[in-house]
N, C-alpha and C positions, 0 to 999 in steps of 0.2 A: 415804808412810806407812811407818813403821818397826815392827818387831816385837820388838826385843830389850828394850825398856824397858816393854812392856805386860804387865801381870799376866795370868796364865792365866784368872782369873775375872773380869777386867774386860770391859766391853762391847767387842765387836769394832769397831775403827774403820771397817770397811767399811760400817757402817750397818745390818747385817742384824738387829740386836737380840739376837743370840745372844752367849754368852760367847766370848771370844777362843779359848779352848782347843777349843771345839766348832765353830769357824768357820774363820778364816784362819790359825790357828797353823801348819797344815801347807801353807799356800798355796804357799810356795816350792817344796815337793816335788811338789805336784800340778799345777803348770803348767810349761810349757817356757819358760824365759827366753830372751831374745834372745841370740845368741852374744856372749859377752864382757860381757854386761850384769851389773853388780854387784847383789847382793841388797840388800834394804832394810837388813838388819843391817850389811852391809859399808859402805853409804853412811853410816850413822850413826857407825860406827867411824871412818871417814875424817873426818867432821865434828868428832869429838871430839879427833882428833889435833892436838896443838899448843895445846890449850886448857888453861888453868890454873884449877883449881877449888880453893877453900879449904874446901869442905865437900861432903858428899854431897847436901845440899839444893840447893846451887848447881848441881851437875852434873845433878840431876834437873830443875831449872828449865830448864836449857839444853836437855836432851833433850825436855822437854814443849813448849818453844817450837819446837824443830826439827820435832817431829811435827806440830804445828799448821800450820806452814808447808807441810810436805809434804802434809797433808790438803787443802790448797787448790790443789795442782798437778794438772793433768789427767793421767789415766793412760790408757795405750793399752788396758789390759784393760777399762777402763770406757768405751771408745769416746770418749775425750776429756773425760769428766766427771771432776771431782775427787772424792776420797772424801767431802768435805763435801757436794757436790752429790748424790752417790749416796745419802747418808744422808737427804737431803731427799726424794728421789724415793721411797725405800722407806718412810720413817717418817711423812712428812707430805705425801703427794702432793697433797692438796687445800688445803694451807695453806703453800705455798712459792711465793709470787708472784714471787720473784726468779728462779725456775726455770721455772715454767709457770703460765699463767692459763687458767681454765676459764670461758668466758662463760656467764652465766645464760640468755641467749637467743642462739641462733645467728643469723648474718646472713641465712641463707636456709633454707627448709624442708629438713630432712634426708631423704635417701633411703637407707634401710637395711632389711634384713629385719625387725629388731625393730620399726621404726616402721610398716611395712606391716601386720604382725600386730597391733600395738597399735591401728591405725586400724580394722581389722576388729572388734576387741574393743569399741572405743568405739561403733561403729555398731550392734553387736548389743545392747549395754547400753541405749543411747538414753536416753530420758526415763523409760521405764517400768521399767528394770532388767532383769536376766536371771536367771531362776531356776536355781540350781545343782542338781546331782544330790544324792542323799541323802548322799553322802560329801563334798559341798562343792566339787565340781569343775564345770568347764564342761560343759553338756549335749552329748550325743553329736551331735545334729543340727547344732548350731552348729560343733562341731569338724570335722565332715565338710564343711560348707559353706565354712568358712574355709580348709581344706586345698585344696579345689577352686579357690577364688578365688586363693589364694596360689601354688599350683603350676601351675595350668592342667590341662586334661583329660589330656594325654599323661603328664606327670610324676606326676599323681595316680594313674593306673593303674600306673605303674612302682613308685611308693612303696608301694602297697597290694597288690601282686600276691601277696605271701606272708602277708598278713593285713590286714584292714580296720582302720578307725579306729572303735573301739568305746568308747573312753574318752579322756579328755583327754591322758594321758601317751603315747597312741599317736601323737599329733601333738606330738612333744616340744618343738619350737620354740615352738608356741603355749603349751604348758604353762609353759615358762620365761618367756615374755613375761607371762603372767598372774601368776606368782609375783613377778617383778621389779616389775611394776606395783603389786602390793600392798605390797611392801617400800618402794617409793618414795612410798607414800601417795596413789597416783593412783586406785586403785579399792579398794573395800571391800565387805563384806556388810552389809546393813541390812534388817531385817524379812524375812529369807529370800531376799534377792536381791542379786546383784552390782550395785553402783551406782558411778557416778563420784563421786569426792570433790569437795567444793566447790573445793578448790585446783586439782584437775584441770580442772574446768569453767572456772575463771577463767583458767588458763594457756592453754587451748585458745581461749577467747574473745579473749584479748588478743594472743597470738602464735602460736597453733597448735602444731604439732609442734616448731617451733623452740624453744619454751619447755619442752616435755615431754621432749625428747631428753636434755638435761643431767640431768634427774632420773632417767631410766632408766639412763643411763650411770653415775652415781654409785652408785645402788643396786646395780647389777650388780658394780661394782668393789669396793665396801665391804661389802655385806651378803649378797649371794647367794653360796652355796657352790659354787665352780667344780668341785669334785669330785663334785657331786651326780649320781649315777647314770651316771657316764661310764666305769666299769669299771677305773679306775686307783686307785692308793693316794692318800692324802690330799694330800701334798706342798703344803702351804699357801703355801710361799715363792714358788711360781710365780705365784699370784694377787697376792701382796704386791709382786712386781716388775713388775706390769702396766705401770707408767709407763715403766720402762726400755725395754720392748719398743716402746712408742709413740714413745719418743725415737729408737730405732733406725730405726723406720719413717719418722720425720720426717727423719732424716739420710740414709737410704739408699733409701727407698722409691720414689724417682722412677724407678728401674729395676726391672723384674721380676727377681726373684732366687729361687733355690730356697729352700725353708724351712730347709735346712741352714745357710744364711748366718746366720739369726737364732738357730738352735739353737747354732751355734758361738759366737756373740757372748754368749749367755746363759751358756754353760758357761765361757767365758773370764772373764767377770765374776764368776761365782758357782760355782766348782768345788766349794765345800763343800756345795752342794745335793745332790751325789751321795751324801753321807753320810746323807741322809734317805730314800733309796730302800731298802726292805727287799729282801733277796736272794730270788731265785726261780730256778727251773730252766729258764725259758723264754727269758730274755734277760738281758743284763748290766744293771747299774745305769745306765750311760750310755744304752743303747738305750731303756730304760724312761723315763728322764727326758726324752730327746729326743722320743719319741712323745707323752708326756703334755704336754710344753710346747707342741708344735705344735698338738695337738688343743684344749687349753684356751685358749691365748693367741692363736694365729693364726686358727684356724677358728672356735671358739665365741665368741671375744671380738671380735677385730679384724674378722673377716669378718661376724659376726652384727650388729655395730654399724655396718657400712658404712665402716669406717676403712681397710680394705684389701680389694683383690680377691685372694681366695685360690682359685686355680684348681687343681683336682685333675688331675694328669698321670699318675697311676698308680693302678690299681685293686687293687693288691696289699694285701690287708687287713692283713698283718703289717708292711708297709713302704710305707705310702702316701707318695706324693711330691706336692708342691705347688709352684706358683709364686706368689710373693707380691709385690704392688705396692700402694703407698699410693694411696688415693683422696682426692679434694678435701675430703671431709668431715673428714678428719684435721686439716687446717689450720683448719677452722671450729670444730671441737669443743674444741680446745685449742691454745694458742699458747705455744710454748717461748720463753723469754727468754734462753737461752744461745746462744752462737755455734755455728753449725752446721758 
C-alpha cells in the first residue's frame, strides 16, 4: 500500500472508512519500521524509476495499478492479511465469504455465558410469558433466581456482598442478554409480557441453541453498543474491528497468551485509533485504548460468547491482567477462508 499518490481526502486504503488524512497519513511516523525497511513512498518511487510516461494520466494509471497490487499483498502489520482483506473484515464482516463464513446453524450446541443466560430467560418466559416491571425490565425475583442459578451460591454471595440485585441492570450480564435477544428478534413484548418470537420458537424447535447463537452473535456485533455503560469513551472502531480480533484468536489462540499480545496486534494494525481517544489526566491515550480494547473485545465479547477463555490473573483495578486462549466454539461459530 502506498501513500504518495493518495489524496488527503480520499478514503484510506486500510479500509477504516475514514479519510486518508485522518487515518494512515501519519502511519509511517506512528509506527516503528523494521530496520532498513523502505517506506511505502520509497517503494513507489523505486517502482517509478526507469519508467517512461507520455502523460500525467499514464503515470497515474501506473501508480493506481501498483497500489492495487500492493493492496493484495499480505502485511506484517495486519498479521498476514492484505489491505484488501482487512477492508473486507472491517467494512463487510458478514458479507465476505472469501474471507470468513458464518454458519446459520452450528455443528453442536454452544456453551457460552450468553447462551446459559438466554436459556434461563427462555425457561422463565415459557408459554405464558413473563410480566416486566413498570419500566419494562425483567422482574427482580427472576433476576435474583437467574443470578443464583448462573453463579452458584458462593459466587452469588461474593457478587452481592456490597449490594443486592434489586433491578435488572444489577445483574448486568443478564441485562445485556435480554437487550441483545430483543435486537436479534428472539424476544419481544406483547400484551404486557415478554414473549418468545415465532422465529425464536422455530429455531429452538428445529436446532436449539445451535441456531439461536448465530443470531445473538450478529446482533451483538452489529447492533448492540459495546460502549454501553462500561465507563470508557465511545471509540466505535474497537467494535468495528471485532473480526480482526477473532482472526487473531484463530491464528494464535491455540496457546494461552497475555492480553497484551492482542492489544499490541490491534495497535500495530490501527495506530490511528489513538487519535480517537480524548485526552485525560489519568492515563495516556494508549493506556486508555488498551484497557478499553481488552474489556470490550476480549472480556465482554470473546469471553461472553464463549469464543475464548479469558482468565483474570491480576486484581489491580487500574491494570487488570488476563490470559487469553481460544475455545473450540470459535471454529464452530465462524470459519476463516484465508491461510493461517
